[in-house]
C-alpha positions as CSV (number, residue, x, y, z in Angstrom):
1,M,34.5,35.8,2.1
2,S,30.8,35.4,1.4
3,I,31.5,32.6,-1.1
4,K,33.3,30.6,1.5
5,W,30.4,31.0,4.0
6,K,28.0,29.9,1.3
7,Q,30.1,26.8,0.6
8,I,30.3,26.0,4.3
9,G,26.6,26.5,4.6
10,G,26.0,24.3,1.6
11,F,28.1,21.5,3.1
12,A,26.4,21.9,6.5
13,I,22.9,21.6,4.8
14,A,24.1,18.6,2.8
15,A,25.5,16.9,6.0
16,F,22.2,17.6,7.9
17,L,20.1,16.2,5.1
18,F,22.3,13.1,4.9
19,V,22.0,12.5,8.6
20,A,18.2,13.1,8.5
21,V,17.8,10.6,5.6
22,Q,19.9,8.0,7.4
23,S,17.9,8.5,10.6
24,Q,14.6,8.1,8.7
25,A,15.9,4.9,7.1
26,A,16.9,3.5,10.5
27,Q,13.5,4.4,11.9
28,E,11.8,2.6,9.0
29,D,14.0,-0.5,9.6
30,R,13.1,-0.5,13.3
31,A,9.4,-0.2,12.5
32,A,9.6,-3.0,10.0
33,E,11.2,-5.2,12.6
34,G,8.6,-4.1,15.1
35,Q,5.8,-5.0,12.7
36,K,7.1,-8.5,12.2
37,L,7.4,-9.0,15.9
38,Y,3.9,-7.6,16.5
39,D,2.4,-9.7,13.8
40,D,4.0,-12.8,15.1
41,L,3.5,-12.4,18.8
42,C,1.0,-9.7,19.6
43,A,-1.7,-9.7,16.8
44,I,-2.8,-13.1,18.1
45,C,-4.7,-11.4,20.9
46,H,-4.5,-7.7,19.9
47,T,-6.1,-6.5,16.7
48,E,-4.0,-5.9,13.6
49,K,-4.3,-2.2,14.3
50,P,-4.8,-1.7,18.0
51,A,-6.5,1.7,18.4
52,K,-5.4,2.3,22.0
53,M,-1.8,1.8,21.2
54,M,-1.6,3.5,17.7
55,G,0.4,6.7,17.7
56,Q,1.3,6.5,21.4
57,P,4.8,7.7,22.5
58,V,7.5,5.0,22.1
59,D,8.8,5.4,25.7
60,G,5.3,5.0,27.1
61,L,4.6,1.9,25.1
62,V,7.9,0.3,26.1
63,A,7.2,1.1,29.8
64,K,3.8,-0.5,29.6
65,M,5.3,-3.7,28.0
66,N,8.0,-3.8,30.7
67,K,5.4,-3.4,33.4
68,V,3.3,-6.3,32.1
69,K,6.5,-8.3,31.6
70,S,7.4,-7.9,35.3
71,L,4.0,-8.4,37.0
72,T,4.3,-11.2,39.6
73,P,2.1,-13.0,39.9
74,P,0.2,-12.2,36.7
75,P,-3.3,-11.1,37.6
76,N,-5.1,-13.1,34.9
77,E,-4.5,-15.6,32.1
78,K,-4.4,-12.9,29.4
79,V,-1.5,-11.1,31.2
80,E,0.2,-14.4,31.7
81,Q,0.0,-15.1,27.9
82,M,1.4,-11.7,27.2
83,Q,4.2,-12.2,29.6
84,E,5.1,-15.4,27.8
85,A,5.2,-13.6,24.5
86,L,7.3,-10.7,25.9
87,K,9.7,-12.9,28.0
88,P,12.2,-13.7,25.2
89,L,12.2,-10.2,23.8
90,S,15.1,-7.8,24.2
91,D,14.8,-4.1,25.1
92,Q,15.5,-3.4,21.4
93,D,12.7,-5.8,20.4
94,L,10.3,-4.0,22.7
95,K,11.4,-0.6,21.3
96,D,10.9,-1.9,17.7
97,I,7.4,-2.9,18.5
98,A,6.7,0.5,20.1
99,V,8.2,2.3,17.1
100,Y,5.9,0.3,14.8
101,L,2.8,1.0,17.0
102,N,3.8,4.7,17.3
103,G,3.8,5.0,13.5
104,L,0.3,3.6,13.0
105,K,-2.4,6.1,12.2
């Protein structure tokens, strides 16, 4: 009986590790997409490594981008430029940028 439980435990650990590795790979892909978008659209005005956004929670960063995206009318020219950059981006694009920024140290 204990051999069977050890086998089940071994399979469970292997399955957990497989899922964890797959999840990490997906996160790295999202961060790579986010870096490309950030470099192409955001780094023009923001620095390459924006200290205030580095390591921030993903949901908070997405919320801030969505807030800027929806300001009407934009309060100044910089916000208007950011809105133009954000306008064509999907929710997944915003999340990818946030994942990238979250991973910066």
